[in-house]
C-alpha positions, 0 to 999 in steps of 0.5 A: 472533464477532471480538474487539472493541476496548474503550477508555477515554475518550481523555484529552487531556494536555500532551505533557510528561506523556504518558510519566509517565502511561503509566508509571503506567497499568499499575501495578495490584494484579495484578503480572502485568498489565503490558500487551502485550509485542510491538511498537510500531506508528506510523501516519502517518494524514493522511486528507486526502480524508476531512478535505476532504469533512467540511470541505466538508460533503459527508460528515458527521463525525466524522473516523475515518481509515477509507476508508468506502464513503460517502467513496469514492462521494462522492469519485467523484461530485465527480470526475465533477461537476468534469469531472476525468479518469476516471483521477483517483485518489481520493488525487491531488493534483489532487483534493485541491487542488480540495477544499481550496478554500473550506473551512470551517476548522471543528473537527470531532470527530477519532477518528483513531488511537482505533480499530483493526480487530480484525485489528491489535488482536488481534496485541496491539501494546504501543503504537499511536502515530498522527500525525494531521496536520490541514488547519488551518494553525497548529494546535499539537500536541494529544495524547491517551492511552487504553488498549485491551483486545481481548476474547477469545471465550475466557472463560478468557483474560485480555485483553492490553492496550496503549495508544494515543497520538494526536498531532495538529497541522499538519505543521510542529508534528508535525515540530518537536514530534511527532517528539520526543514519539515519541522519548520514547515509543519502547520500545527493547526492542521492535520498532517498525513504521511504517505510512505510510498516505498518499502518499509525496509528502507530508511528506518530512522526516517520512518521512525521520526514520522511515527513519533510525531503523531502523523496519520500514516499511510503505508503499504505492507506489500512493500518490504519483507513480511517480518519487517512489515509485521513488526511495524504493524506491531509497533504502531498497534502497541503505540496506538498509532493510526494505521492506514494500509494500502495492502488492506485497501486492495482486499476490499473486492475480496471481502465484499465478494465473499460477504455477498455470497452469504447475503442470501439467508439460505446460505447463512448456515454454511458459515456455522459449519466451515471446516477448511479454508485455503487461500492462494497467493502470488509469491510468498509474501503472506501479509495480505493473506493473513489480513484476509483470514484474520478478517474472516475469523474475526467476523465469525468469532473464531479464536486462533490456536496454532500455526505451522509452516513448511516449504509448501504452505502455512497451516493455521488452526482456529477454534469455533465457540463450540470447540470445533476446529477450522483448518486454514491454509495459505498457499504461495504459488509461482506465477509466470509474470513478475508482480508489482506487489507480491502476495496478492490473493488470487484464489480462495476455497471454503469447505462447509460440512453441515452433515456427513451427507455429501449433498448437504455440504458446500464448496465455495471457490473465489478466483481472481479475474486476472488468473486464467484458471480456477481450482478444480476439485475432485473426490468428495469435494466434487460432489458438494454444492459448488458456489463459484465467483470471480473477484474483479481486479482493482486497477486503481493507482496507489495515488487514487487509493491514498485519496480515498483514505485522505477523503475519509479523514480517518485519523484512527485505524479502521475497527475492522482493520484493527481487529484483523491486525491483532489476529494477524499478529497472533499468527505472526507471534506463533511463527516466532514461537515455533 
């Protein structure tokens, strides 16, 4: 049985009284019961899709901030009913703009920030602060305070408790008032994390505030325009900020599957003779594919040379240390199903030519488990040694992936990810120089 999160009834307080209330919250007869002493987690939780669907009456309230299966299915149906492209992301600006038309502007119960999955709560954060922007303009700041205690299966262990603070209002109010509240609630002696659980396109002034305050960042570069996401990575990398990206985390199965193919010593020579790599992605959001090809090139010691872009694909050239050229291609594909995260890698083909003798050459094909068909090769490639593998889907929630990052206490960027960022930015800058 998983530990459960218990909460007192959230108490609405004037924001001027929050700090004093929290200081008194843990005063008790038990002097040892002072609450958790681990970290502070701040969450930007817009939940625009859910807010829109609830306001339009397509989904019943309350607003929770969780992307439930019902919300996903209703949003997909809306995309199809409106005749939007099947590649439309569930978080796209185009979809949200349509949903925002003729909203009811009614007030609904809003539970954002009041409940967290046990994967996060059992890490015993000292303080959970949620910024919950509202659709309704001219919404002034409202603040709610509560306490939480994960219940352990082990009776002998005393629960380690923490507190929750929810700050809601329109984006303007959050910027002018909400950030000042956060300043007061920050615990200097504890590490602080920010989980930006929304598009990197939105509220840049609020995002910049957090990046300037030395927080450990958790972002998702699948949410937001590719240009904006890469610019954010560039800025954070240049300022030596710690970067944790859920879009990179979701590549783990692909990286591990590809690495396992070449675990047998007999297959190692294949890596020294790779000539072509094709990466298929769902939609046209290229960030995850850039991470994957950058990771491959970094591990094999390739250097980036140039990039070309046309309507069909992105062509990238790398150079091996011996001067040989490797051609890589990123191929956006239209799938018949709207996606939560555009640009997910769904297929990879790798060609290795050890010699001109066809039987000595190899074709490696990896396909995503969720895609019903894999690449079919013809001609000379059909005569190569074929290595095929299906990459399992990772169905973990964003909250679970966040808990893994929090549990690792990674206060700096993963070295593998950092190297991949640098190469991805080289390719991105190559776009700008075309």
